[in-house]
PDBQT receptor file of N, H, CA, C and O in Angstrom, charges set to zero:
ATOM      1  N   UNK A   1       0.826  -1.256  -0.026  1.00  0.00    +0.000 N 
ATOM      2  CA  UNK A   1       0.033  -0.045  -0.022  1.00  0.00    +0.000 C 
ATOM      3  C   UNK A   1       0.879   1.321   0.020  1.00  0.00    +0.000 C 
ATOM      4  O   UNK A   1       1.754   1.526   0.862  1.00  0.00    +0.000 OA
ATOM      5  N   UNK A   2       0.537   2.179  -0.926  1.00  0.00    +0.000 N 
ATOM      6  H   UNK A   2      -0.173   2.014  -1.609  1.00  0.00    +0.000 HD
ATOM      7  CA  UNK A   2       1.421   3.390  -0.888  1.00  0.00    +0.000 C 
ATOM      8  C   UNK A   2       0.919   4.544   0.008  1.00  0.00    +0.000 C 
ATOM      9  O   UNK A   2      -0.266   4.619   0.334  1.00  0.00    +0.000 OA
ATOM     10  N   UNK A   3       1.787   5.381   0.370  1.00  0.00    +0.000 N 
ATOM     11  H   UNK A   3       2.749   5.321   0.105  1.00  0.00    +0.000 HD
ATOM     12  CA  UNK A   3       1.404   6.490   1.283  1.00  0.00    +0.000 C 
ATOM     13  C   UNK A   3       0.356   7.358   0.746  1.00  0.00    +0.000 C 
ATOM     14  O   UNK A   3      -0.409   7.922   1.528  1.00  0.00    +0.000 OA
ATOM     15  N   UNK A   4       0.245   7.525  -0.590  1.00  0.00    +0.000 N 
ATOM     16  H   UNK A   4       0.867   7.067  -1.225  1.00  0.00    +0.000 HD
ATOM     17  CA  UNK A   4      -0.705   8.403  -1.180  1.00  0.00    +0.000 C 
ATOM     18  C   UNK A   4      -2.028   7.676  -1.028  1.00  0.00    +0.000 C 
ATOM     19  O   UNK A   4      -2.978   8.411  -0.759  1.00  0.00    +0.000 OA
ATOM     20  N   UNK A   5      -2.264   6.464  -1.140  1.00  0.00    +0.000 N 
ATOM     21  H   UNK A   5      -1.492   5.867  -1.359  1.00  0.00    +0.000 HD
ATOM     22  CA  UNK A   5      -3.350   5.701  -0.924  1.00  0.00    +0.000 C 
ATOM     23  C   UNK A   5      -3.956   5.867   0.460  1.00  0.00    +0.000 C 
ATOM     24  O   UNK A   5      -5.149   6.044   0.709  1.00  0.00    +0.000 OA
ATOM     25  N   UNK A   6      -2.864   5.774   1.396  1.00  0.00    +0.000 N 
ATOM     26  H   UNK A   6      -1.895   5.629   1.194  1.00  0.00    +0.000 HD
ATOM     27  CA  UNK A   6      -3.201   5.820   2.921  1.00  0.00    +0.000 C 
ATOM     28  C   UNK A   6      -3.710   7.221   3.255  1.00  0.00    +0.000 C 
ATOM     29  O   UNK A   6      -4.629   7.363   4.061  1.00  0.00    +0.000 OA
ATOM     30  N   UNK A   7      -3.138   8.244   2.657  1.00  0.00    +0.000 N 
ATOM     31  H   UNK A   7      -2.391   8.129   2.002  1.00  0.00    +0.000 HD
ATOM     32  CA  UNK A   7      -3.562   9.550   2.886  1.00  0.00    +0.000 C 
ATOM     33  C   UNK A   7      -5.022   9.865   2.455  1.00  0.00    +0.000 C 
ATOM     34  O   UNK A   7      -5.690  10.703   3.061  1.00  0.00    +0.000 OA
ATOM     35  N   UNK A   8      -5.431   9.265   1.539  1.00  0.00    +0.000 N 
ATOM     36  H   UNK A   8      -4.888   8.584   1.047  1.00  0.00    +0.000 HD
ATOM     37  CA  UNK A   8      -6.824   9.512   1.036  1.00  0.00    +0.000 C 
ATOM     38  C   UNK A   8      -7.901   8.932   1.917  1.00  0.00    +0.000 C 
ATOM     39  O   UNK A   8      -9.069   9.296   1.785  1.00  0.00    +0.000 OA
ATOM     40  N   UNK A   9      -7.521   8.005   2.844  1.00  0.00    +0.000 N 
ATOM     41  H   UNK A   9      -6.572   7.709   2.951  1.00  0.00    +0.000 HD
ATOM     42  CA  UNK A   9      -8.477   7.341   3.749  1.00  0.00    +0.000 C 
ATOM     43  C   UNK A   9      -8.683   8.217   4.967  1.00  0.00    +0.000 C 
ATOM     44  O   UNK A   9      -7.774   8.966   5.324  1.00  0.00    +0.000 OA
ATOM     45  N   UNK A  10      -9.756   8.165   5.580  1.00  0.00    +0.000 N 
ATOM     46  H   UNK A  10     -10.495   7.556   5.290  1.00  0.00    +0.000 HD
ATOM     47  CA  UNK A  10     -10.122   8.923   6.714  1.00  0.00    +0.000 C 
ATOM     48  C   UNK A  10      -9.666   8.153   8.032  1.00  0.00    +0.000 C 
ATOM     49  O   UNK A  10      -9.317   6.977   7.931  1.00  0.00    +0.000 OA
ATOM     50  N   UNK A  11      -9.665   8.751   9.184  1.00  0.00    +0.000 N 
ATOM     51  H   UNK A  11      -9.948   9.706   9.266  1.00  0.00    +0.000 HD
ATOM     52  CA  UNK A  11      -9.149   8.137  10.435  1.00  0.00    +0.000 C 
ATOM     53  C   UNK A  11      -9.890   6.853  10.684  1.00  0.00    +0.000 C 
ATOM     54  O   UNK A  11      -9.272   5.831  10.979  1.00  0.00    +0.000 OA
ATOM     55  N   UNK A  12     -11.104   6.877  10.583  1.00  0.00    +0.000 N 
ATOM     56  H   UNK A  12     -11.607   7.707  10.343  1.00  0.00    +0.000 HD
ATOM     57  CA  UNK A  12     -11.804   5.560  10.986  1.00  0.00    +0.000 C 
ATOM     58  C   UNK A  12     -11.275   4.409  10.075  1.00  0.00    +0.000 C 
ATOM     59  O   UNK A  12     -11.006   3.292  10.518  1.00  0.00    +0.000 OA
ATOM     60  N   UNK A  13     -11.156   4.746   8.854  1.00  0.00    +0.000 N 
ATOM     61  H   UNK A  13     -11.375   5.653   8.495  1.00  0.00    +0.000 HD
ATOM     62  CA  UNK A  13     -10.704   3.713   7.878  1.00  0.00    +0.000 C 
ATOM     63  C   UNK A  13      -9.284   3.190   8.178  1.00  0.00    +0.000 C 
ATOM     64  O   UNK A  13      -8.954   2.015   8.021  1.00  0.00    +0.000 OA
ATOM     65  N   UNK A  14      -8.470   4.180   8.627  1.00  0.00    +0.000 N 
ATOM     66  H   UNK A  14      -8.738   5.135   8.754  1.00  0.00    +0.000 HD
ATOM     67  CA  UNK A  14      -7.139   3.870   8.828  1.00  0.00    +0.000 C 
ATOM     68  C   UNK A  14      -7.011   2.938  10.107  1.00  0.00    +0.000 C 
ATOM     69  O   UNK A  14      -6.259   1.965  10.155  1.00  0.00    +0.000 OA
ATOM     70  N   UNK A  15      -7.814   3.346  11.107  1.00  0.00    +0.000 N 
ATOM     71  H   UNK A  15      -8.425   4.136  11.068  1.00  0.00    +0.000 HD
ATOM     72  CA  UNK A  15      -7.721   2.508  12.417  1.00  0.00    +0.000 C 
ATOM     73  C   UNK A  15      -8.284   1.098  12.078  1.00  0.00    +0.000 C 
ATOM     74  O   UNK A  15      -7.803   0.121  12.652  1.00  0.00    +0.000 OA
ATOM     75  N   UNK A  16      -9.222   0.961  11.223  1.00  0.00    +0.000 N 
ATOM     76  H   UNK A  16      -9.613   1.755  10.756  1.00  0.00    +0.000 HD
ATOM     77  CA  UNK A  16      -9.735  -0.334  10.881  1.00  0.00    +0.000 C 
ATOM     78  C   UNK A  16      -8.722  -1.152  10.127  1.00  0.00    +0.000 C 
ATOM     79  O   UNK A  16      -8.541  -2.352  10.338  1.00  0.00    +0.000 OA
ATOM     80  N   UNK A  17      -8.040  -0.402   9.193  1.00  0.00    +0.000 N 
ATOM     81  H   UNK A  17      -8.186   0.572   9.022  1.00  0.00    +0.000 HD
ATOM     82  CA  UNK A  17      -6.917  -1.230   8.353  1.00  0.00    +0.000 C 
ATOM     83  C   UNK A  17      -5.848  -1.482   9.131  1.00  0.00    +0.000 C 
ATOM     84  O   UNK A  17      -5.210  -2.517   8.939  1.00  0.00    +0.000 OA
ATOM     85  N   UNK A  18      -5.482  -0.589  10.125  1.00  0.00    +0.000 N 
ATOM     86  H   UNK A  18      -6.000   0.252  10.281  1.00  0.00    +0.000 HD
ATOM     87  CA  UNK A  18      -4.480  -0.920  11.171  1.00  0.00    +0.000 C 
ATOM     88  C   UNK A  18      -4.660  -2.121  11.915  1.00  0.00    +0.000 C 
ATOM     89  O   UNK A  18      -3.687  -2.852  12.092  1.00  0.00    +0.000 OA
ATOM     90  N   UNK A  19      -5.867  -2.444  12.409  1.00  0.00    +0.000 N 
ATOM     91  H   UNK A  19      -6.659  -1.849  12.265  1.00  0.00    +0.000 HD
ATOM     92  CA  UNK A  19      -6.321  -3.513  13.218  1.00  0.00    +0.000 C 
ATOM     93  C   UNK A  19      -6.158  -4.790  12.293  1.00  0.00    +0.000 C 
ATOM     94  O   UNK A  19      -5.589  -5.795  12.720  1.00  0.00    +0.000 OA
ATOM     95  N   UNK A  20      -6.660  -4.718  11.056  1.00  0.00    +0.000 N 
ATOM     96  H   UNK A  20      -7.122  -3.901  10.710  1.00  0.00    +0.000 HD
ATOM     97  CA  UNK A  20      -6.567  -5.815  10.144  1.00  0.00    +0.000 C 
ATOM     98  C   UNK A  20      -5.126  -6.191   9.967  1.00  0.00    +0.000 C 
ATOM     99  O   UNK A  20      -4.787  -7.369  10.080  1.00  0.00    +0.000 OA
ATOM    100  N   UNK A  21      -4.260  -5.238   9.694  1.00  0.00    +0.000 N 
ATOM    101  H   UNK A  21      -4.536  -4.281   9.602  1.00  0.00    +0.000 HD
ATOM    102  CA  UNK A  21      -2.841  -5.482   9.353  1.00  0.00    +0.000 C 
ATOM    103  C   UNK A  21      -2.081  -6.091  10.629  1.00  0.00    +0.000 C 
ATOM    104  O   UNK A  21      -1.177  -6.917  10.506  1.00  0.00    +0.000 OA
ATOM    105  N   UNK A  22      -2.486  -5.657  11.738  1.00  0.00    +0.000 N 
ATOM    106  H   UNK A  22      -3.221  -4.986  11.837  1.00  0.00    +0.000 HD
ATOM    107  CA  UNK A  22      -1.910  -6.262  13.097  1.00  0.00    +0.000 C 
ATOM    108  C   UNK A  22      -2.327  -7.754  13.249  1.00  0.00    +0.000 C 
ATOM    109  O   UNK A  22      -1.546  -8.549  13.772  1.00  0.00    +0.000 OA
ATOM    110  N   UNK A  23      -3.502  -8.128  12.814  1.00  0.00    +0.000 N 
ATOM    111  H   UNK A  23      -4.136  -7.483  12.389  1.00  0.00    +0.000 HD
ATOM    112  CA  UNK A  23      -3.988  -9.477  12.751  1.00  0.00    +0.000 C 
ATOM    113  C   UNK A  23      -3.239 -10.228  11.839  1.00  0.00    +0.000 C 
ATOM    114  O   UNK A  23      -2.772 -11.323  12.152  1.00  0.00    +0.000 OA
ATOM    115  N   UNK A  24      -3.075  -9.680  10.637  1.00  0.00    +0.000 N 
ATOM    116  H   UNK A  24      -3.454  -8.791  10.382  1.00  0.00    +0.000 HD
ATOM    117  CA  UNK A  24      -2.284 -10.432   9.612  1.00  0.00    +0.000 C 
ATOM    118  C   UNK A  24      -0.832 -10.622  10.021  1.00  0.00    +0.000 C 
ATOM    119  O   UNK A  24      -0.228 -11.665   9.769  1.00  0.00    +0.000 OA
ATOM    120  N   UNK A  25      -0.249  -9.526  10.699  1.00  0.00    +0.000 N 
ATOM    121  H   UNK A  25      -0.739  -8.679  10.904  1.00  0.00    +0.000 HD
ATOM    122  CA  UNK A  25       1.027  -9.699  11.224  1.00  0.00    +0.000 C 
ATOM    123  C   UNK A  25       1.229 -10.839  12.235  1.00  0.00    +0.000 C 
ATOM    124  O   UNK A  25       2.256 -11.517  12.252  1.00  0.00    +0.000 OA
ATOM    125  N   UNK A  26       0.261 -11.005  13.025  1.00  0.00    +0.000 N 
ATOM    126  H   UNK A  26      -0.573 -10.454  13.011  1.00  0.00    +0.000 HD
ATOM    127  CA  UNK A  26       0.280 -12.069  14.037  1.00  0.00    +0.000 C 
ATOM    128  C   UNK A  26       0.235 -13.405  13.411  1.00  0.00    +0.000 C 
ATOM    129  O   UNK A  26       0.959 -14.325  13.792  1.00  0.00    +0.000 OA
ATOM    130  N   UNK A  27      -0.748 -13.523  12.302  1.00  0.00    +0.000 N 
ATOM    131  H   UNK A  27      -1.335 -12.776  11.992  1.00  0.00    +0.000 HD
ATOM    132  CA  UNK A  27      -0.734 -14.822  11.580  1.00  0.00    +0.000 C 
ATOM    133  C   UNK A  27       0.428 -15.097  10.779  1.00  0.00    +0.000 C 
ATOM    134  O   UNK A  27       0.771 -16.272  10.652  1.00  0.00    +0.000 OA
ATOM    135  N   UNK A  28       1.122 -14.123  10.186  1.00  0.00    +0.000 N 
ATOM    136  H   UNK A  28       0.842 -13.169  10.289  1.00  0.00    +0.000 HD
ATOM    137  CA  UNK A  28       2.385 -14.324   9.553  1.00  0.00    +0.000 C 
ATOM    138  C   UNK A  28       3.446 -14.755  10.371  1.00  0.00    +0.000 C 
ATOM    139  O   UNK A  28       4.265 -15.585   9.978  1.00  0.00    +0.000 OA
ATOM    140  N   UNK A  29       3.482 -14.168  11.637  1.00  0.00    +0.000 N 
ATOM    141  H   UNK A  29       2.816 -13.493  11.956  1.00  0.00    +0.000 HD
ATOM    142  CA  UNK A  29       4.500 -14.560  12.568  1.00  0.00    +0.000 C 
ATOM    143  C   UNK A  29       4.334 -16.052  13.199  1.00  0.00    +0.000 C 
ATOM    144  O   UNK A  29       5.272 -16.778  13.530  1.00  0.00    +0.000 OA
ATOM    145  N   UNK A  30       3.031 -16.340  13.291  1.00  0.00    +0.000 N 
ATOM    146  H   UNK A  30       2.270 -15.750  13.023  1.00  0.00    +0.000 HD
ATOM    147  CA  UNK A  30       2.694 -17.699  13.701  1.00  0.00    +0.000 C 
ATOM    148  C   UNK A  30       3.019 -18.751  12.562  1.00  0.00    +0.000 C 
ATOM    149  O   UNK A  30       3.357 -19.895  12.867  1.00  0.00    +0.000 OA
ATOM    150  N   UNK A  31       2.921 -18.379  11.363  1.00  0.00    +0.000 N 
ATOM    151  H   UNK A  31       2.647 -17.450  11.115  1.00  0.00    +0.000 HD
ATOM    152  CA  UNK A  31       3.254 -19.265  10.267  1.00  0.00    +0.000 C 
ATOM    153  C   UNK A  31       4.789 -19.358  10.117  1.00  0.00    +0.000 C 
ATOM    154  O   UNK A  31       5.376 -20.379   9.759  1.00  0.00    +0.000 OA
ATOM    155  N   UNK A  32       5.337 -18.263  10.408  1.00  0.00    +0.000 N 
ATOM    156  H   UNK A  32       4.860 -17.434  10.699  1.00  0.00    +0.000 HD
ATOM    157  CA  UNK A  32       6.867 -18.315  10.330  1.00  0.00    +0.000 C 
ATOM    158  C   UNK A  32       7.477 -19.197  11.370  1.00  0.00    +0.000 C 
ATOM    159  O   UNK A  32       8.406 -19.968  11.127  1.00  0.00    +0.000 OA
ATOM    160  N   UNK A  33       6.884 -19.044  12.605  1.00  0.00    +0.000 N 
ATOM    161  H   UNK A  33       6.129 -18.418  12.803  1.00  0.00    +0.000 HD
ATOM    162  CA  UNK A  33       7.451 -19.779  13.749  1.00  0.00    +0.000 C 
ATOM    163  C   UNK A  33       7.156 -21.329  13.521  1.00  0.00    +0.000 C 
ATOM    164  O   UNK A  33       7.958 -22.136  13.991  1.00  0.00    +0.000 OA
ATOM    165  N   UNK A  34       6.164 -21.728  12.900  1.00  0.00    +0.000 N 
ATOM    166  H   UNK A  34       5.513 -21.072  12.519  1.00  0.00    +0.000 HD
ATOM    167  CA  UNK A  34       5.924 -23.112  12.579  1.00  0.00    +0.000 C 
ATOM    168  C   UNK A  34       6.467 -23.662  11.360  1.00  0.00    +0.000 C 
ATOM    169  O   UNK A  34       6.313 -24.848  11.069  1.00  0.00    +0.000 OA
ATOM    170  N   UNK A  35       7.134 -22.797  10.598  1.00  0.00    +0.000 N 
ATOM    171  H   UNK A  35       7.259 -21.833  10.834  1.00  0.00    +0.000 HD
ATOM    172  CA  UNK A  35       7.848 -23.205   9.423  1.00  0.00    +0.000 C 
ATOM    173  C   UNK A  35       6.917 -23.381   8.101  1.00  0.00    +0.000 C 
ATOM    174  O   UNK A  35       7.302 -24.039   7.135  1.00  0.00    +0.000 OA
ATOM    175  N   UNK A  36       5.694 -22.751   8.149  1.00  0.00    +0.000 N 
ATOM    176  H   UNK A  36       5.381 -22.217   8.934  1.00  0.00    +0.000 HD
ATOM    177  CA  UNK A  36       4.795 -22.879   7.154  1.00  0.00    +0.000 C 
ATOM    178  C   UNK A  36       4.646 -21.656   6.250  1.00  0.00    +0.000 C 
ATOM    179  O   UNK A  36       3.815 -21.639   5.342  1.00  0.00    +0.000 OA
ATOM    180  N   UNK A  37       5.510 -20.575   6.528  1.00  0.00    +0.000 N 
ATOM    181  H   UNK A  37       6.185 -20.589   7.266  1.00  0.00    +0.000 HD
ATOM    182  CA  UNK A  37       5.477 -19.327   5.749  1.00  0.00    +0.000 C 
ATOM    183  C   UNK A  37       6.139 -19.535   4.466  1.00  0.00    +0.000 C 
ATOM    184  O   UNK A  37       7.311 -19.911   4.435  1.00  0.00    +0.000 OA
ATOM    185  N   UNK A  38       5.422 -19.302   3.333  1.00  0.00    +0.000 N 
ATOM    186  H   UNK A  38       4.470 -18.996   3.357  1.00  0.00    +0.000 HD
ATOM    187  CA  UNK A  38       6.018 -19.497   2.005  1.00  0.00    +0.000 C 
ATOM    188  C   UNK A  38       6.717 -18.170   1.452  1.00  0.00    +0.000 C 
ATOM    189  O   UNK A  38       7.588 -18.275   0.588  1.00  0.00    +0.000 OA
ATOM    190  N   UNK A  39       6.348 -16.965   1.932  1.00  0.00    +0.000 N 
ATOM    191  H   UNK A  39       5.640 -16.880   2.634  1.00  0.00    +0.000 HD
ATOM    192  CA  UNK A  39       6.771 -15.833   1.494  1.00  0.00    +0.000 C 
ATOM    193  C   UNK A  39       7.203 -14.963   2.675  1.00  0.00    +0.000 C 
ATOM    194  O   UNK A  39       6.409 -14.198   3.222  1.00  0.00    +0.000 OA
ATOM    195  N   UNK A  40       8.536 -15.101   3.075  1.00  0.00    +0.000 N 
ATOM    196  H   UNK A  40       9.181 -15.723   2.630  1.00  0.00    +0.000 HD
ATOM    197  CA  UNK A  40       9.003 -14.317   4.262  1.00  0.00    +0.000 C 
ATOM    198  C   UNK A  40       8.989 -12.724   4.060  1.00  0.00    +0.000 C 
ATOM    199  O   UNK A  40       8.932 -11.923   4.993  1.00  0.00    +0.000 OA
ATOM    200  N   UNK A  41       9.046 -12.410   2.784  1.00  0.00    +0.000 N 
ATOM    201  H   UNK A  41       9.093 -13.061   2.027  1.00  0.00    +0.000 HD
ATOM    202  CA  UNK A  41       8.988 -10.985   2.489  1.00  0.00    +0.000 C 
ATOM    203  C   UNK A  41       7.675 -10.296   2.844  1.00  0.00    +0.000 C 
ATOM    204  O   UNK A  41       7.619  -9.083   3.047  1.00  0.00    +0.000 OA
ATOM    205  N   UNK A  42       6.611 -11.116   2.913  1.00  0.00    +0.000 N 
ATOM    206  H   UNK A  42       6.657 -12.101   2.748  1.00  0.00    +0.000 HD
ATOM    207  CA  UNK A  42       5.292 -10.599   3.370  1.00  0.00    +0.000 C 
ATOM    208  C   UNK A  42       5.356  -9.978   4.810  1.00  0.00    +0.000 C 
ATOM    209  O   UNK A  42       4.657  -9.015   5.127  1.00  0.00    +0.000 OA
ATOM    210  N   UNK A  43       6.212 -10.573   5.634  1.00  0.00    +0.000 N 
ATOM    211  H   UNK A  43       6.779 -11.355   5.377  1.00  0.00    +0.000 HD
ATOM    212  CA  UNK A  43       6.396 -10.040   7.013  1.00  0.00    +0.000 C 
ATOM    213  C   UNK A  43       6.842  -8.528   6.976  1.00  0.00    +0.000 C 
ATOM    214  O   UNK A  43       6.285  -7.678   7.670  1.00  0.00    +0.000 OA
ATOM    215  N   UNK A  44       7.824  -8.266   6.169  1.00  0.00    +0.000 N 
ATOM    216  H   UNK A  44       8.276  -8.957   5.605  1.00  0.00    +0.000 HD
ATOM    217  CA  UNK A  44       8.363  -6.898   6.099  1.00  0.00    +0.000 C 
ATOM    218  C   UNK A  44       7.350  -5.937   5.489  1.00  0.00    +0.000 C 
ATOM    219  O   UNK A  44       7.217  -4.781   5.889  1.00  0.00    +0.000 OA
ATOM    220  N   UNK A  45       6.654  -6.470   4.513  1.00  0.00    +0.000 N 
ATOM    221  H   UNK A  45       6.762  -7.409   4.188  1.00  0.00    +0.000 HD
ATOM    222  CA  UNK A  45       5.715  -5.571   3.693  1.00  0.00    +0.000 C 
ATOM    223  C   UNK A  45       4.590  -5.144   4.753  1.00  0.00    +0.000 C 
ATOM    224  O   UNK A  45       4.240  -3.967   4.841  1.00  0.00    +0.000 OA
ATOM    225  N   UNK A  46       4.061  -6.116   5.525  1.00  0.00    +0.000 N 
ATOM    226  H   UNK A  46       4.345  -7.072   5.454  1.00  0.00    +0.000 HD
ATOM    227  CA  UNK A  46       3.047  -5.794   6.509  1.00  0.00    +0.000 C 
ATOM    228  C   UNK A  46       3.559  -4.862   7.481  1.00  0.00    +0.000 C 
ATOM    229  O   UNK A  46       2.861  -3.907   7.821  1.00  0.00    +0.000 OA
ATOM    230  N   UNK A  47       4.772  -5.055   7.990  1.00  0.00    +0.000 N 
ATOM    231  H   UNK A  47       5.339  -5.831   7.714  1.00  0.00    +0.000 HD
ATOM    232  CA  UNK A  47       5.324  -4.180   9.034  1.00  0.00    +0.000 C 
ATOM    233  C   UNK A  47       5.494  -2.770   8.439  1.00  0.00    +0.000 C 
ATOM    234  O   UNK A  47       5.162  -1.801   9.122  1.00  0.00    +0.000 OA
ATOM    235  N   UNK A  48       5.956  -2.619   7.298  1.00  0.00    +0.000 N 
ATOM    236  H   UNK A  48       6.226  -3.406   6.743  1.00  0.00    +0.000 HD
ATOM    237  CA  UNK A  48       6.014  -1.233   6.594  1.00  0.00    +0.000 C 
ATOM    238  C   UNK A  48       4.727  -0.591   6.336  1.00  0.00    +0.000 C 
ATOM    239  O   UNK A  48       4.670   0.635   6.422  1.00  0.00    +0.000 OA
ATOM    240  N   UNK A  49       3.596  -1.324   6.003  1.00  0.00    +0.000 N 
ATOM    241  H   UNK A  49       3.643  -2.321   5.933  1.00  0.00    +0.000 HD
ATOM    242  CA  UNK A  49       2.336  -0.897   5.809  1.00  0.00    +0.000 C 
ATOM    243  C   UNK A  49       1.821  -0.261   7.353  1.00  0.00    +0.000 C 
ATOM    244  O   UNK A  49       1.358   0.876   7.440  1.00  0.00    +0.000 OA
ATOM    245  N   UNK A  50       1.955  -1.035   8.361  1.00  0.00    +0.000 N 
ATOM    246  H   UNK A  50       2.331  -1.959   8.290  1.00  0.00    +0.000 HD
ATOM    247  CA  UNK A  50       1.607  -0.623   9.581  1.00  0.00    +0.000 C 
ATOM    248  C   UNK A  50       2.241   0.752   9.981  1.00  0.00    +0.000 C 
ATOM    249  O   UNK A  50       1.603   1.677  10.485  1.00  0.00    +0.000 OA
ATOM    250  N   UNK A  51       3.587   0.765   9.691  1.00  0.00    +0.000 N 
ATOM    251  H   UNK A  51       4.105   0.014   9.282  1.00  0.00    +0.000 HD
ATOM    252  CA  UNK A  51       4.406   1.936  10.026  1.00  0.00    +0.000 C 
ATOM    253  C   UNK A  51       3.894   3.102   9.245  1.00  0.00    +0.000 C 
ATOM    254  O   UNK A  51       3.814   4.189   9.817  1.00  0.00    +0.000 OA
ATOM    255  N   UNK A  52       3.511   2.974   7.895  1.00  0.00    +0.000 N 
ATOM    256  H   UNK A  52       3.576   2.091   7.430  1.00  0.00    +0.000 HD
ATOM    257  CA  UNK A  52       3.007   3.989   7.063  1.00  0.00    +0.000 C 
ATOM    258  C   UNK A  52       1.703   4.631   7.582  1.00  0.00    +0.000 C 
ATOM    259  O   UNK A  52       1.526   5.849   7.558  1.00  0.00    +0.000 OA
ATOM    260  N   UNK A  53       0.745   3.692   8.081  1.00  0.00    +0.000 N 
ATOM    261  H   UNK A  53       0.889   2.703   8.100  1.00  0.00    +0.000 HD
ATOM    262  CA  UNK A  53      -0.506   4.037   8.693  1.00  0.00    +0.000 C 
ATOM    263  C   UNK A  53      -0.241   4.807   9.987  1.00  0.00    +0.000 C 
ATOM    264  O   UNK A  53      -0.840   5.862  10.199  1.00  0.00    +0.000 OA
ATOM    265  N   UNK A  54       0.645   4.305  10.862  1.00  0.00    +0.000 N 
ATOM    266  H   UNK A  54       1.131   3.449  10.690  1.00  0.00    +0.000 HD
ATOM    267  CA  UNK A  54       0.909   5.099  12.182  1.00  0.00    +0.000 C 
ATOM    268  C   UNK A  54       1.499   6.362  11.814  1.00  0.00    +0.000 C 
ATOM    269  O   UNK A  54       1.128   7.313  12.501  1.00  0.00    +0.000 OA
ATOM    270  N   UNK A  55       2.363   6.610  10.858  1.00  0.00    +0.000 N 
ATOM    271  H   UNK A  55       2.664   5.836  10.301  1.00  0.00    +0.000 HD
ATOM    272  CA  UNK A  55       2.901   7.823  10.614  1.00  0.00    +0.000 C 
ATOM    273  C   UNK A  55       1.800   8.853  10.104  1.00  0.00    +0.000 C 
ATOM    274  O   UNK A  55       1.779  10.006  10.533  1.00  0.00    +0.000 OA
ATOM    275  N   UNK A  56       0.981   8.429   9.262  1.00  0.00    +0.000 N 
ATOM    276  H   UNK A  56       0.998   7.492   8.913  1.00  0.00    +0.000 HD
ATOM    277  CA  UNK A  56      -0.083   9.207   8.817  1.00  0.00    +0.000 C 
ATOM    278  C   UNK A  56      -0.981   9.708  10.002  1.00  0.00    +0.000 C 
ATOM    279  O   UNK A  56      -1.329  10.883  10.112  1.00  0.00    +0.000 OA
ATOM    280  N   UNK A  57      -1.359   8.614  10.964  1.00  0.00    +0.000 N 
ATOM    281  H   UNK A  57      -1.076   7.659  10.875  1.00  0.00    +0.000 HD
ATOM    282  CA  UNK A  57      -2.201   9.018  12.008  1.00  0.00    +0.000 C 
ATOM    283  C   UNK A  57      -1.576   9.922  12.975  1.00  0.00    +0.000 C 
ATOM    284  O   UNK A  57      -2.287  10.736  13.564  1.00  0.00    +0.000 OA
ATOM    285  N   UNK A  58      -0.173   9.853  13.222  1.00  0.00    +0.000 N 
ATOM    286  H   UNK A  58       0.404   9.192  12.744  1.00  0.00    +0.000 HD
ATOM    287  CA  UNK A  58       0.487  10.703  14.012  1.00  0.00    +0.000 C 
ATOM    288  C   UNK A  58       0.611  12.105  13.427  1.00  0.00    +0.000 C 
ATOM    289  O   UNK A  58       0.537  13.105  14.141  1.00  0.00    +0.000 OA
ATOM    290  N   UNK A  59       0.809  12.156  12.063  1.00  0.00    +0.000 N 
ATOM    291  H   UNK A  59       0.869  11.344  11.482  1.00  0.00    +0.000 HD
ATOM    292  CA  UNK A  59       0.767  13.496  11.537  1.00  0.00    +0.000 C 
ATOM    293  C   UNK A  59      -0.442  14.280  11.555  1.00  0.00    +0.000 C 
ATOM    294  O   UNK A  59      -0.433  15.509  11.628  1.00  0.00    +0.000 OA
ATOM    295  N   UNK A  60      -1.538  13.537  11.485  1.00  0.00    +0.000 N 
ATOM    296  H   UNK A  60      -1.545  12.539  11.426  1.00  0.00    +0.000 HD
ATOM    297  CA  UNK A  60      -2.845  14.102  11.584  1.00  0.00    +0.000 C 
ATOM    298  C   UNK A  60      -3.108  14.541  13.080  1.00  0.00    +0.000 C 
ATOM    299  O   UNK A  60      -3.706  15.588  13.330  1.00  0.00    +0.000 OA
ATOM    300  N   UNK A  61      -2.661  13.741  14.007  1.00  0.00    +0.000 N 
ATOM    301  H   UNK A  61      -2.175  12.891  13.804  1.00  0.00    +0.000 HD
ATOM    302  CA  UNK A  61      -2.857  14.187  15.415  1.00  0.00    +0.000 C 
ATOM    303  C   UNK A  61      -2.000  15.393  15.803  1.00  0.00    +0.000 C 
ATOM    304  O   UNK A  61      -2.405  16.164  16.672  1.00  0.00    +0.000 OA
ATOM    305  N   UNK A  62      -0.812  15.584  15.179  1.00  0.00    +0.000 N 
ATOM    306  H   UNK A  62      -0.482  14.958  14.472  1.00  0.00    +0.000 HD
ATOM    307  CA  UNK A  62       0.055  16.694  15.481  1.00  0.00    +0.000 C 
ATOM    308  C   UNK A  62      -0.551  17.995  14.784  1.00  0.00    +0.000 C 
ATOM    309  O   UNK A  62      -0.294  19.091  15.283  1.00  0.00    +0.000 OA
ATOM    310  N   UNK A  63      -1.305  17.908  13.708  1.00  0.00    +0.000 N 
ATOM    311  H   UNK A  63      -1.514  17.018  13.304  1.00  0.00    +0.000 HD
ATOM    312  CA  UNK A  63      -1.885  18.973  13.049  1.00  0.00    +0.000 C 
ATOM    313  C   UNK A  63      -2.947  19.491  14.052  1.00  0.00    +0.000 C 
ATOM    314  O   UNK A  63      -3.109  20.705  14.179  1.00  0.00    +0.000 OA
ATOM    315  N   UNK A  64      -3.682  18.590  14.775  1.00  0.00    +0.000 N 
ATOM    316  H   UNK A  64      -3.551  17.604  14.671  1.00  0.00    +0.000 HD
ATOM    317  CA  UNK A  64      -4.724  18.989  15.521  1.00  0.00    +0.000 C 
ATOM    318  C   UNK A  64      -4.264  19.754  16.820  1.00  0.00    +0.000 C 
ATOM    319  O   UNK A  64      -4.971  20.607  17.356  1.00  0.00    +0.000 OA
ATOM    320  N   UNK A  65      -3.093  19.401  17.256  1.00  0.00    +0.000 N 
ATOM    321  H   UNK A  65      -2.518  18.708  16.821  1.00  0.00    +0.000 HD
ATOM    322  CA  UNK A  65      -2.650  19.866  18.522  1.00  0.00    +0.000 C 
ATOM    323  C   UNK A  65      -1.917  21.199  18.333  1.00  0.00    +0.000 C 
ATOM    324  O   UNK A  65      -1.445  21.787  19.306  1.00  0.00    +0.000 OA
TER     325      UNK A  65
């Protein structure tokens, strides 16, 4: 997911997407621990998406303050 796509979403959608990504990250970590993860790059991609969403949310919070 690109940062431009993330910035188009409102805060409620971002929070929902963040929750989904955290669940996906948990499942990927579980698969990795059991040796069933086929694509280890997916872990990094999900982590980066989480960081992008958190960055946008923090920027919006800083603008309000």
